[in-house]
C-alpha positions as CSV (number, residue, x, y, z in Angstrom):
1,M,4.4,131.7,57.2
2,A,4.3,128.5,59.0
3,G,2.6,126.4,56.0
4,D,5.4,127.8,53.7
5,T,7.9,126.9,55.7
6,N,6.5,122.9,56.1
7,M,5.9,122.8,52.3
8,R,9.8,124.3,52.3
9,G,10.8,121.3,54.6
10,L,8.4,119.0,52.8
11,A,10.3,119.6,49.3
12,A,13.8,119.8,51.3
13,G,13.3,116.1,52.3
14,A,11.9,114.8,49.1
15,D,14.7,116.4,46.8
16,R,17.3,114.5,49.9
17,A,15.3,111.6,49.2
18,A,15.4,111.5,45.7
19,R,19.8,111.8,45.9
20,P,21.3,108.3,45.3
21,T,23.3,107.4,48.2
22,E,25.7,105.2,48.6
23,Q,23.6,102.4,49.8
24,D,21.7,102.8,46.2
25,P,23.4,103.5,43.8
26,P,22.1,104.9,40.6
27,R,20.6,102.3,38.2
28,R,22.5,101.4,35.0
29,R,19.7,101.1,32.4
30,T,20.3,97.9,30.2
31,G,17.4,96.2,28.0
32,P,17.2,92.8,26.4
33,V,18.2,94.5,23.5
34,H,21.5,95.9,24.9
35,W,22.1,92.1,26.5
36,L,21.3,90.3,22.9
37,V,24.0,92.5,21.3
38,F,26.2,92.0,24.0
39,N,26.2,88.3,23.7
40,S,25.9,88.1,19.9
41,A,29.1,90.2,19.8
42,L,31.1,88.0,22.2
43,V,30.0,85.0,20.2
44,G,30.4,86.3,16.7
45,I,34.1,87.5,17.7
46,S,35.0,84.0,19.9
47,V,33.6,82.0,16.4
48,A,35.2,84.3,14.3
49,W,38.8,84.2,15.7
50,M,38.8,80.4,16.2
51,W,37.7,79.3,12.5
52,L,39.8,82.0,11.0
53,G,42.8,80.8,13.0
54,P,43.8,77.6,10.7
55,V,41.7,79.0,8.2
56,V,43.7,82.5,6.7
57,P,45.8,81.5,8.4
58,L,46.6,83.6,11.5
59,P,50.0,84.0,12.4
60,A,50.7,81.3,15.5
61,L,51.2,83.7,18.3
62,L,47.7,85.3,17.1
63,R,46.1,81.4,17.3
64,G,47.2,80.7,20.3
65,T,46.2,83.9,21.2
66,G,42.8,83.2,20.2
67,M,42.3,80.0,22.1
68,L,42.7,81.9,25.2
69,V,40.4,84.8,24.4
70,S,37.5,82.4,23.0
71,A,37.9,79.4,25.4
72,L,38.5,81.0,28.4
73,L,38.2,84.8,29.0
74,I,35.1,85.4,26.7
75,P,33.2,82.3,28.3
76,L,34.3,84.2,31.7
77,A,33.0,87.6,30.0
78,L,30.0,86.1,29.6
79,I,28.8,85.7,33.2
80,L,31.1,88.1,35.1
81,V,30.3,91.2,33.2
82,P,26.3,91.1,34.2
83,V,27.5,90.2,37.6
84,F,29.1,93.0,38.3
85,W,27.3,95.3,36.0
86,F,24.5,95.9,38.2
87,R,25.1,97.8,41.4
88,R,22.0,97.7,43.7
89,V,22.5,94.2,45.2
90,P,25.5,94.5,47.6
91,R,28.1,92.0,45.8
92,K,27.8,89.4,48.8
93,K,24.0,89.0,48.1
94,R,24.1,88.4,44.0
95,K,23.6,85.7,42.8
96,V,24.1,84.0,39.4
97,A,21.0,83.4,37.0
98,W,21.1,79.6,35.7
99,E,21.0,80.2,32.5
100,L,24.7,82.0,32.8
101,T,25.9,78.8,33.7
102,V,24.8,76.6,30.5
103,T,26.1,80.0,28.4
104,L,29.2,79.8,30.3
105,I,29.8,75.8,29.4
106,A,28.6,76.4,25.5
107,A,30.9,79.1,24.9
108,V,33.6,77.3,25.9
109,G,32.7,74.2,23.7
110,I,31.8,76.5,20.7
111,A,35.6,77.7,20.9
112,F,36.8,74.4,20.2
113,L,34.3,73.4,17.5
114,A,34.6,76.5,15.8
115,Y,38.8,75.6,15.6
116,G,37.8,72.1,14.4
117,A,35.6,73.7,11.8
118,G,38.5,75.6,10.9
119,D,40.9,73.0,10.6
120,D,39.0,70.9,8.7
121,H,38.0,73.5,6.2
122,A,41.4,74.6,6.0
123,L,43.1,71.0,4.8
124,Q,40.3,70.8,2.2
125,E,41.0,73.8,0.5
126,R,44.9,73.8,0.7
127,G,45.8,70.3,1.6
128,R,48.2,68.0,0.2
129,W,49.1,64.3,0.0
130,T,52.4,63.0,0.8
131,K,54.1,59.8,2.3
132,A,55.3,61.0,5.6
133,V,57.9,58.9,8.0
134,V,57.4,58.7,11.6
135,A,59.8,60.1,13.6
136,K,58.8,60.1,17.1
137,V,55.9,58.2,18.7
138,E,55.0,60.4,22.2
139,D,52.1,57.2,23.8
140,R,49.8,59.2,26.2
141,K,46.4,59.5,27.2
142,S,45.9,60.6,23.5
143,D,48.7,59.8,21.4
144,K,51.0,62.0,19.0
145,C,53.1,61.6,16.3
146,T,56.0,63.7,15.1
147,L,56.0,63.1,11.4
148,R,58.5,64.1,8.5
149,T,58.3,64.3,5.0
150,R,60.3,62.0,2.7
151,D,63.0,65.0,2.1
152,G,63.0,65.5,6.1
153,Q,60.9,68.7,6.4
154,E,58.8,68.1,9.7
155,I,55.1,68.5,9.4
156,S,53.6,70.8,11.7
157,P,51.4,70.3,13.7
158,L,51.6,66.7,15.2
159,L,49.7,64.1,13.7
160,G,46.9,63.4,16.7
161,E,45.8,59.9,17.6
162,G,42.1,60.5,16.0
163,D,43.9,61.2,12.7
164,G,45.9,58.1,12.3
165,C,48.9,58.2,15.2
166,D,48.2,54.7,17.3
167,A,51.1,54.0,19.5
168,E,49.9,50.4,19.2
169,R,50.3,50.2,15.6
170,V,52.8,52.6,14.5
171,G,56.5,53.6,15.4
172,P,59.4,55.4,14.6
173,G,60.3,54.5,10.8
174,D,57.0,53.8,10.0
175,E,55.7,54.7,6.5
176,L,52.2,56.9,6.4
177,T,50.0,58.7,3.8
178,V,48.9,61.8,5.4
179,L,47.0,65.1,4.1
180,Y,48.8,68.2,5.4
181,D,48.6,71.9,5.7
182,P,51.7,73.3,4.0
183,E,51.2,76.5,6.3
184,G,51.5,74.2,8.9
185,A,48.2,75.9,11.0
186,A,45.9,72.5,10.3
187,G,46.6,69.5,11.8
188,P,47.6,67.0,9.5
189,A,45.1,63.8,9.0
190,D,45.1,60.3,7.7
191,E,41.8,60.9,5.3
192,M,40.0,63.8,4.0
193,P,37.8,65.5,6.5
194,S,34.3,65.2,5.7
195,S,32.2,66.3,9.0
196,S,30.9,69.6,8.9
197,Y,30.4,71.3,12.5
198,G,28.7,74.2,10.9
199,G,24.8,73.1,12.2
200,V,26.2,72.5,15.6
201,V,28.0,75.5,16.0
202,A,25.4,77.2,14.7
203,G,22.9,75.6,17.5
204,L,25.5,76.5,20.1
205,A,25.9,80.1,19.1
206,A,22.1,80.7,19.3
207,L,22.1,78.6,22.5
208,I,24.5,80.7,23.8
209,V,22.3,84.1,22.7
210,A,19.2,82.7,23.9
211,T,20.5,81.7,27.4
212,G,22.6,84.9,28.0
213,T,20.5,87.3,27.2
214,C,17.7,85.4,29.1
215,G,19.8,85.0,32.6
216,C,21.4,89.0,31.9
217,V,17.5,90.3,32.0
218,R,16.8,88.0,35.1
219,M,19.6,89.8,37.0
220,N,18.6,93.1,35.6
221,R,15.0,92.2,37.3
222,W,16.5,91.5,40.2
223,D,18.7,94.6,40.3
224,N,15.9,96.8,39.5
225,A,13.5,94.8,42.5
226,Y,16.0,94.7,45.2
227,D,15.4,96.6,48.2
228,G,18.4,97.1,50.8
229,D,16.0,97.4,53.9
230,T,14.1,94.8,53.1
231,A,16.4,92.1,51.8
């Protein structure tokens, strides 16, 4: 009888030990494939949204939203989701894998590069050459020119300094020959875009997926190895 009582006591103790507690939350099972898919999906959304913005073109509201999502929210998600996903390590003791810092910076950069690539593609596909009159010059760190066609139609967006607007050489009333987008999505330029960002965008995308996946896997290992009594 005493032996049966001891056995039941041991079994009950083992059962209590196996139950998750508030200090030891259940593990979320994730592996390298899950994080590979996660990082690939977010990078794909960022690149596609930014590139398609001027190419389709998407409405101005969606283009602006795409910039916010791709250049800010997605980079933050790539680093914050793994930080808050794992729950065994208390939040005050959690650390971020250095790979995710690289992922964050590269994710911001790829958003702007993808938009530039889409901008160039849009001008190559539907750009029109025209004689434009400079209506206004904004002398800033990066000069901006407001252009109008000869019949008075404003060309949108503004002409940037790198595309032919130089406050030291150009003034109101001057006439420029520019390539512009009739849809008003791609920025005008004083020459046909010839640069291709495809290789750089692909390289950054591969870097983001690789570093993001590696960083998430490392944090997963830290989470699984955490021992609240010894850490």
